[in-house]
Each structure stands twice: as C-alpha cells, then as structure tokens.
BADREN-969039 format. One record per residue (C-alpha): residue in three letters; x, y, z. Coordinates in nm, 2 decimals, padded with zeros to 4 digits. Example, Ala and Ser with C-alpha at 12.3 -4.5 7.8 and 13.67 -1.06 7.14 Angstrom:
<voke rest="ALA" px="01.23" py="-00.45" pz="00.78"/>
<voke rest="SER" px="01.37" py="-00.11" pz="00.71"/>
//
This chain:
<voke rest="UNK" px="-00.82" py="-09.21" pz="09.52"/>
<voke rest="UNK" px="-00.47" py="-09.05" pz="09.53"/>
<voke rest="UNK" px="-00.39" py="-08.69" pz="09.45"/>
<voke rest="UNK" px="-00.07" py="-08.51" pz="09.35"/>
<voke rest="UNK" px="00.10" py="-08.43" pz="09.69"/>
<voke rest="UNK" px="00.37" py="-08.22" pz="09.51"/>
<voke rest="UNK" px="00.09" py="-08.00" pz="09.37"/>
<voke rest="UNK" px="-00.06" py="-07.99" pz="09.72"/>
<voke rest="UNK" px="00.26" py="-07.86" pz="09.86"/>
<voke rest="UNK" px="00.29" py="-07.60" pz="09.59"/>
<voke rest="UNK" px="-00.07" py="-07.48" pz="09.65"/>
<voke rest="UNK" px="00.00" py="-07.45" pz="10.03"/>
<voke rest="UNK" px="00.31" py="-07.25" pz="09.96"/>
<voke rest="UNK" px="00.12" py="-07.02" pz="09.73"/>
<voke rest="UNK" px="-00.17" py="-06.97" pz="09.98"/>
<voke rest="UNK" px="00.08" py="-06.89" pz="10.26"/>
<voke rest="UNK" px="00.26" py="-06.65" pz="10.03"/>
<voke rest="UNK" px="-00.07" py="-06.45" pz="09.99"/>
<voke rest="UNK" px="-00.13" py="-06.45" pz="10.36"/>
<voke rest="UNK" px="-00.45" py="-06.65" pz="10.32"/>
<voke rest="UNK" px="-00.59" py="-06.85" pz="10.61"/>
<voke rest="UNK" px="-00.71" py="-07.19" pz="10.48"/>
<voke rest="UNK" px="-00.80" py="-07.54" pz="10.58"/>
<voke rest="UNK" px="-00.78" py="-07.86" pz="10.38"/>
<voke rest="UNK" px="-01.06" py="-08.11" pz="10.34"/>
<voke rest="UNK" px="-01.07" py="-08.45" pz="10.16"/>
<voke rest="UNK" px="-01.34" py="-08.42" pz="09.89"/>
<voke rest="UNK" px="-01.41" py="-08.58" pz="09.55"/>
<voke rest="UNK" px="-01.14" py="-08.83" pz="09.61"/>
<voke rest="UNK" px="-00.89" py="-08.55" pz="09.62"/>
<voke rest="UNK" px="-00.81" py="-08.25" pz="09.84"/>
<voke rest="UNK" px="-01.00" py="-07.92" pz="09.87"/>
<voke rest="UNK" px="-00.85" py="-07.60" pz="10.00"/>
<voke rest="UNK" px="-01.12" py="-07.41" pz="10.20"/>
<voke rest="UNK" px="-01.11" py="-07.03" pz="10.25"/>
<voke rest="UNK" px="-01.37" py="-06.88" pz="10.48"/>
<voke rest="UNK" px="-01.55" py="-07.22" pz="10.49"/>
<voke rest="UNK" px="-01.59" py="-07.22" pz="10.11"/>
<voke rest="UNK" px="-01.41" py="-07.44" pz="09.86"/>
<voke rest="UNK" px="-01.15" py="-07.21" pz="09.69"/>
<voke rest="UNK" px="-00.95" py="-07.46" pz="09.49"/>
<voke rest="UNK" px="-00.84" py="-07.82" pz="09.51"/>
<voke rest="UNK" px="-00.67" py="-08.12" pz="09.35"/>
<voke rest="UNK" px="-00.84" py="-08.41" pz="09.18"/>
<voke rest="UNK" px="-00.58" py="-08.67" pz="09.07"/>
<voke rest="UNK" px="-00.30" py="-08.46" pz="08.91"/>
<voke rest="UNK" px="-00.52" py="-08.16" pz="08.82"/>
<voke rest="UNK" px="-00.58" py="-07.83" pz="08.99"/>
<voke rest="UNK" px="-00.95" py="-07.77" pz="09.04"/>
<voke rest="UNK" px="-00.99" py="-07.40" pz="09.02"/>
<voke rest="UNK" px="-01.31" py="-07.22" pz="09.13"/>
<voke rest="UNK" px="-01.28" py="-06.90" pz="08.93"/>
<voke rest="UNK" px="-01.64" py="-06.81" pz="08.91"/>
<voke rest="UNK" px="-01.88" py="-06.79" pz="08.61"/>
<voke rest="UNK" px="-01.76" py="-06.44" pz="08.51"/>
<voke rest="UNK" px="-01.41" py="-06.56" pz="08.46"/>
<voke rest="UNK" px="-01.47" py="-06.91" pz="08.33"/>
<voke rest="UNK" px="-01.45" py="-06.83" pz="07.96"/>
<voke rest="UNK" px="-01.11" py="-06.65" pz="08.01"/>
<voke rest="UNK" px="-00.99" py="-06.94" pz="08.23"/>
<voke rest="UNK" px="-01.07" py="-07.19" pz="07.96"/>
<voke rest="UNK" px="-00.86" py="-07.00" pz="07.71"/>
<voke rest="UNK" px="-00.55" py="-07.06" pz="07.93"/>
<voke rest="UNK" px="-00.29" py="-07.34" pz="07.87"/>
<voke rest="UNK" px="-00.39" py="-07.67" pz="08.03"/>
<voke rest="UNK" px="-00.74" py="-07.56" pz="08.12"/>
<voke rest="UNK" px="-01.06" py="-07.76" pz="08.05"/>
<voke rest="UNK" px="-01.42" py="-07.76" pz="08.18"/>
<voke rest="UNK" px="-01.46" py="-07.94" pz="08.51"/>
<voke rest="UNK" px="-01.70" py="-08.23" pz="08.46"/>
<voke rest="UNK" px="-01.80" py="-08.50" pz="08.71"/>
<voke rest="UNK" px="-02.14" py="-08.60" pz="08.58"/>
<voke rest="UNK" px="-02.10" py="-08.53" pz="08.21"/>
<voke rest="UNK" px="-02.20" py="-08.17" pz="08.25"/>
<voke rest="UNK" px="-01.95" py="-07.89" pz="08.31"/>
<voke rest="UNK" px="-01.98" py="-07.72" pz="08.65"/>
<voke rest="UNK" px="-02.03" py="-07.34" pz="08.62"/>
<voke rest="UNK" px="-01.74" py="-07.14" pz="08.75"/>
<voke rest="UNK" px="-01.50" py="-07.43" pz="08.78"/>
<voke rest="UNK" px="-01.21" py="-07.55" pz="08.56"/>
<voke rest="UNK" px="-00.95" py="-07.82" pz="08.57"/>
<voke rest="UNK" px="-00.59" py="-07.73" pz="08.50"/>
<voke rest="UNK" px="-00.34" py="-07.99" pz="08.41"/>
<voke rest="UNK" px="00.03" py="-07.98" pz="08.47"/>
<voke rest="UNK" px="00.10" py="-07.80" pz="08.14"/>
<voke rest="UNK" px="-00.09" py="-07.50" pz="08.28"/>
<voke rest="UNK" px="00.09" py="-07.51" pz="08.61"/>
<voke rest="UNK" px="00.45" py="-07.54" pz="08.49"/>
<voke rest="UNK" px="00.59" py="-07.25" pz="08.69"/>
<voke rest="UNK" px="00.52" py="-07.10" pz="09.03"/>
<voke rest="UNK" px="00.39" py="-06.79" pz="08.85"/>
<voke rest="UNK" px="00.14" py="-07.00" pz="08.65"/>
<voke rest="UNK" px="00.01" py="-07.16" pz="08.97"/>
<voke rest="UNK" px="00.00" py="-06.82" pz="09.15"/>
<voke rest="UNK" px="-00.22" py="-06.68" pz="08.87"/>
<voke rest="UNK" px="-00.48" py="-06.95" pz="08.93"/>
<voke rest="UNK" px="-00.46" py="-06.92" pz="09.30"/>
<voke rest="UNK" px="-00.52" py="-06.54" pz="09.28"/>
<voke rest="UNK" px="-00.82" py="-06.59" pz="09.05"/>
<voke rest="UNK" px="-00.97" py="-06.84" pz="09.29"/>
<voke rest="UNK" px="-00.91" py="-06.60" pz="09.59"/>
<voke rest="UNK" px="-01.06" py="-06.31" pz="09.39"/>
<voke rest="UNK" px="-01.38" py="-06.51" pz="09.34"/>
<voke rest="UNK" px="-01.39" py="-06.66" pz="09.69"/>
<voke rest="UNK" px="-01.57" py="-06.37" pz="09.86"/>
<voke rest="UNK" px="-01.85" py="-06.40" pz="09.61"/>
<voke rest="UNK" px="-01.88" py="-06.78" pz="09.63"/>
<voke rest="UNK" px="-02.17" py="-06.93" pz="09.81"/>
<voke rest="UNK" px="-02.10" py="-07.17" pz="10.10"/>
<voke rest="UNK" px="-02.23" py="-07.52" pz="10.06"/>
<voke rest="UNK" px="-02.50" py="-07.62" pz="10.30"/>
<voke rest="UNK" px="-02.37" py="-07.78" pz="10.62"/>
<voke rest="UNK" px="-02.47" py="-08.14" pz="10.67"/>
<voke rest="UNK" px="-02.66" py="-08.22" pz="10.99"/>
//
C-alpha cells in the first residue's frame, strides 16, 4: 500500500527541526516514525497517524481534520488520524508532531518479536 511521500518529507523536516532522533519503519501498509523504539507518529495512505495519548485524545479529536483511528472497527485509544485539511500549514503539522513527542516518553513500547 502506498503512502503520501510528501507528508513523509514534511514529518522528517519537522522531527529534525525539533532535534529528535528517529527511525522509520514500514508498518500498517504505511510508514511509522519511531522515537526511542516507540511509534511516535506515522502515515497511513494520505493521513497522519498521531499517537497523542489517551489524555489528549478528546482535545485532538476537536481539531480540524482529525478523526478516531480505527483499523478493526474500534477506535484505538490515544491515536487519531489527521487528514490533509488538518495539516495545511507547517505550523499545523508541527502542533501534531509536538503533541506526539510530548506523549512519547509515557508511551509503552510494543513487545519485540522473537
């Protein structure tokens, strides 16, 4: 499955601007940006997948372009999708990146596959 490479470039620039060390990993048919070996944010098709945490989820869903992240018919706690309308400017994207980075130290790492 393809993902938005322009959005990928924008996310990489934003992460570099914050001085964050990150790695990329192909997941969910898209691209995940890993910070401290934890998924921080990503891209699925043309949408930003933002891991903002359960405490900020309600606020995040009030933002332009945001909707619950659902893969199996149930929303995932602490995650939202943001479409292009909510990522119109670099400042819009940076707000999401900062929210994801703020939650990252509190996020649990997924279990390593053997």
